[in-house]
C-alpha positions as CSV (number, residue, x, y, z in Angstrom):
1,M,221.2,-62.6,194.5
2,P,221.1,-62.6,190.6
3,A,224.2,-64.0,188.7
4,T,225.7,-62.3,185.9
5,I,226.5,-63.7,182.4
6,Y,228.9,-61.9,180.1
7,A,228.6,-62.8,176.5
8,R,229.7,-61.3,173.2
9,V,227.0,-61.5,170.6
10,D,226.5,-60.5,167.0
11,E,225.3,-57.1,166.3
12,D,222.1,-58.3,164.7
13,L,221.3,-60.4,167.9
14,K,222.0,-57.3,170.1
15,T,219.7,-55.2,168.0
16,A,216.9,-57.8,168.0
17,T,217.3,-58.2,171.8
18,D,217.1,-54.4,172.3
19,Q,214.0,-54.3,170.2
20,Y,212.5,-57.2,172.1
21,A,213.1,-55.3,175.4
22,A,211.7,-52.1,174.0
23,D,208.5,-53.7,172.6
24,R,207.8,-55.3,176.0
25,G,208.8,-52.3,178.2
26,M,211.6,-54.4,179.8
27,S,215.2,-53.7,180.7
28,L,217.8,-55.3,178.5
29,A,218.8,-57.6,181.4
30,S,215.2,-58.7,181.9
31,A,214.8,-59.3,178.2
32,V,217.9,-61.3,178.0
33,S,216.9,-63.4,181.0
34,D,213.5,-64.0,179.5
35,L,214.9,-65.0,176.1
36,V,217.5,-67.3,177.6
37,S,214.9,-69.0,179.8
38,R,212.6,-69.5,176.8
39,G,215.4,-70.8,174.7
40,L,216.4,-73.3,177.4
41,V,212.8,-74.5,177.7
42,A,212.5,-74.9,173.9
43,A,215.9,-76.8,173.7
44,S,214.8,-79.2,176.4
45,D,211.4,-79.8,174.7
46,E,213.1,-80.5,171.3
47,G,213.0,-84.3,171.9
48,S,209.3,-84.2,172.9
49,A,208.4,-82.0,170.0
50,A,210.2,-84.4,167.6
51,H,208.4,-87.4,169.2
52,L,205.0,-85.6,168.8
53,E,205.8,-84.8,165.1
54,R,206.7,-88.5,164.5
55,R,203.5,-89.6,166.2
56,V,201.4,-87.1,164.1
57,R,203.0,-88.6,160.9
58,E,202.2,-92.1,162.1
59,L,198.5,-91.3,162.9
60,E,198.2,-89.5,159.5
61,A,199.3,-92.6,157.7
62,E,196.9,-94.8,159.8
63,L,194.0,-92.4,159.1
64,S,194.8,-92.6,155.4
65,R,194.6,-96.4,155.6
66,V,191.3,-96.4,157.6
67,R,189.9,-93.8,155.2
68,D,190.8,-96.0,152.2
69,A,189.1,-99.0,153.9
70,A,186.1,-96.9,154.8
71,T,185.7,-95.8,151.2
72,A,185.9,-99.3,150.0
73,M,183.4,-100.4,152.6
74,D,181.0,-97.5,151.6
75,G,181.2,-98.6,148.0
76,R,180.4,-102.2,148.9
77,L,177.5,-101.1,151.1
78,H,175.9,-99.3,148.1
79,Q,176.2,-102.4,145.9
80,L,172.9,-103.7,144.7
81,L,172.6,-107.4,145.7
82,G,169.0,-108.3,144.8
83,A,165.4,-107.3,145.2
84,C,162.8,-107.7,148.0
85,Q,159.4,-109.4,147.4
86,C,157.9,-105.9,147.1
87,G,160.3,-105.2,144.2
88,Q,162.5,-102.8,146.1
89,P,166.2,-103.1,145.3
90,L,168.3,-104.3,148.2
91,S,171.8,-103.1,148.8
92,G,174.7,-104.3,151.0
93,Y,173.6,-101.7,153.6
94,D,170.1,-103.3,153.7
95,L,171.6,-106.7,154.2
96,L,174.5,-106.0,156.6
97,V,173.2,-103.0,158.6
98,T,169.4,-102.8,158.7
99,G,168.5,-106.4,157.8
100,R,165.2,-105.1,156.4
101,C,163.8,-103.8,153.2
102,T,163.7,-100.0,153.3
103,A,160.2,-99.9,151.5
104,C,158.2,-102.6,153.3
105,S,160.4,-103.4,156.4
106,R,160.3,-107.1,155.6
107,G,163.4,-109.0,157.0
108,I,165.8,-109.9,154.3
109,T,168.1,-112.5,155.8
110,G,166.0,-115.2,154.4
111,L,167.4,-114.3,151.0
112,L,170.8,-115.7,152.1
113,T,169.3,-119.2,152.6
114,N,167.1,-118.9,149.6
115,S,164.1,-119.3,151.6
116,A,160.9,-119.6,149.6
117,E,158.8,-117.5,152.1
118,T,160.9,-114.4,151.4
119,G,159.6,-114.1,147.9
120,G,162.6,-111.9,146.9
121,N,165.8,-112.7,145.0
122,L,169.5,-112.5,145.7
123,D,171.9,-112.1,142.8
124,R,174.5,-114.8,143.8
125,G,176.9,-113.4,141.2
126,E,177.0,-110.1,143.0
127,F,176.9,-111.6,146.5
128,A,180.1,-113.5,146.5
129,P,182.3,-110.5,145.4
130,F,180.4,-108.4,147.9
131,L,181.3,-110.7,150.8
132,A,184.9,-110.9,149.6
133,G,185.2,-107.2,149.4
134,I,183.7,-106.7,152.9
135,G,186.1,-109.3,154.2
136,V,189.1,-107.6,152.7
137,T,188.0,-104.2,154.0
138,V,187.5,-105.6,157.5
139,A,190.9,-107.2,157.4
140,L,192.4,-103.7,156.3
141,I,190.7,-102.0,159.3
142,V,191.9,-104.6,161.8
143,L,195.5,-104.4,160.4
144,A,195.4,-100.6,160.7
145,Y,194.2,-100.9,164.2
146,A,196.7,-103.5,165.1
147,A,199.5,-101.5,163.6
148,S,198.5,-98.5,165.7
149,R,198.8,-100.5,168.9
150,E,202.5,-101.5,168.3
């Protein structure tokens, strides 16, 4: 058997409830029951919603840090570091990712050891800052990942 709740409400709230009932083809009692049920669910979910909003802010901050690190890494990967024996300029991407010259497919890791058979050259003045930048970028990514796990 349904229970009854008596409550005095503001005239604006009564008008809005009447409109809600009319818009949905409900009786006033059904509309009030529906609205109270929805309100109770929303009130009980407030803590969960606040937690989710806080987590979204944390993830947005983490994404911003990772985006900054990725931008720095991208800049370093485009940095020209030397030239292959065939004359093709070699970038950080060629050195770290492909390991080959994009023009002749010759392996370029020998440039790091100054091997005579490679025939190419490595600009040591560019290489040291390149490695430092890559190291810092990787450290930022690791820190962002570690912070997200806490």
